[in-house]
N, C-alpha and C positions, 0 to 999 in steps of 0.2 A: 527540458530545453537547456541547451548549453550556449554559452557565450565565449568566443575565443578572443585571445589577444595575440596578435601575430607581429613578430619582428623580423623583417627581411633585411639582408644585407647586400649591398651592391657598390660598385665603383661609380663615382660621381660622373666620369666620362664614359662609362659603359664598356671600357676596354678590360678584358680579363686575361689575355694572352700574356704569358711570361711574368704573371704576377702571383702573389701568394693566393691560395685557395680561400675563397670567402667562407665565413662561418655558415653553418647550417641554420636555416630558418628556425627561429624559437617560437613555439606555439604553446600557449597555456590555455587551457579550457576549464571553465567553471560550470557546473550543472546546477540547475534550479529545478525543483520538483513543485508541482502544483497538487495540492490535495483539496478535492471538492467533496463535502459532505452534504448529502441529500436526505430529506425526510423520506423514509421508505414508503410512507403511505401516500403523501401528497406529491412527492417529487420536488417539493420546494428546496432551493439550495439554502442550507443552514450556515455553511461556511465555505469560503474560497480563499485559501491561503497558500502562498508560495513559501517553500522552505528549502534552504535557509533564505531569509529576506535579503541578506547582503553577503557578499564574499570579496575577497581581496586577490588581485592579480599581484604576484610578486615582482619586485624591481628586477630588471635585467641589466647587468653591467656589459657594455659593449666590448666584445673580444678585441684585443690588440692585434694589428697586422703590421709586421716589420716595414718600415719606410712609409707608412700611411697614417693618416689622422681621420678620426670619424666626426661626423657633425653632431652626434650624441654620444657622451661617455656613459650615460646611463638612462634607461627608460624607467621612470619611477612607477612603482606600483600603484594601482588604483582600486578603490572600492566601488563595486558595481552591484546592481540588482537585477532581477529578471527582465526589467524593462530597458536596461542600458543597451546602447549600440555596441556592435563589435569595435574592438580597438586594434587598428592596423597601423604599423609604423614601417618606414623604410629607412634604414640607417645607411648613409652614404660615406664612402672612404675616398680620400684624395691624398695626393702626395703634397708635401710642403711646397709653397711657392718660393722660388729663388729670384731675387731681384738685386741688381747693382744699386745700392742706396747712395754711394758717394764715391767719387774718383779724385785722386790726388796725383800730381806728377811732381817728381824731384829731378832737377836738371843739374848736370855737372858741365862747366864750361872751362876748357883749358885754352887760354889765349897767350900767344907768343908776342914779346916785344923786347926791344933793346932796353937795357937798364938805364942808359942815359937819355932815352927817348929819340935819339937821332936815327933816321932811316935813310937819309940822302947819301948815295954812293955805296950802300951796303947791300948784301944779298937780301932777297925778298924773304920775309918771314913765313914760317909754315902757316897754313890755314888753321883757323880756330877749330878746336874739336869740341863739339857739343853733343852730349848724350842725355837722353831723357828716359827715365823709368817711370811707368804708370802703375799705381796701386788702386785696387777696387775694394770697397767694402761691400761685401755681399750679405744680405739679410735673407733668412728663411722665415716665412710667416705662415701661420695657420690659414689655409684657404677659406675656412668657414667663419673664423672670428677676427682675422687680421692681426692677431697677437703675433709679435716678433719672438720667434723661438730661438734664433741665434743670430749673431752678427760678427762676421769675421773679415779680416783684411787679408788680401793675397799675401803670400809668403814674401820674406825679405828677398831683395834682388841685389846684384852687384853690377857696378858699372865695369865695362871692359877696360883692361889695362891701356893706358896711353903712354907710349914710348916717345920721349922727346926727341924730335929729329935733330941731327947735328948740322951746324953751320960752320963751315971752315973759318978758322980764326977766332971763333967765339966759343965761350963755355956756358952752359946752361946752369941755372941754380937748382 
């Protein structure tokens, strides 16, 4: 009698197109033999023994797939006997989950005014120039455990150059 331990590999979402090839199914088999000894004259069973009484399935480390995480990193070995059930596992792979965890904005305001504060009888001042840059902190998490794998902000950005408009008869600082 044999007892198998099967480890199959699949993508959590079932999609395989344009993804790394999944590892081959890992199958381990243990064989148990039964030895029955009978009295040759009476036919009475003298002994009924399974050999070996116990055996061990080996631990199986889950193969890595570039860009994907597995729900089991290892399937631990187990000790079984002839009466144990078959051990079947399905290891699922999924890509890390990316989410925007935080958003911050930085605003640059260029306002125009006369140094003495007087506007009456003078040319209209240029419109205030307001620019806002937004930064996002993106977290990648393990879809099985929720563990944060990385946390990064969007790259540095630059405000566009603001050229001060000229007003006849006045100088800008």
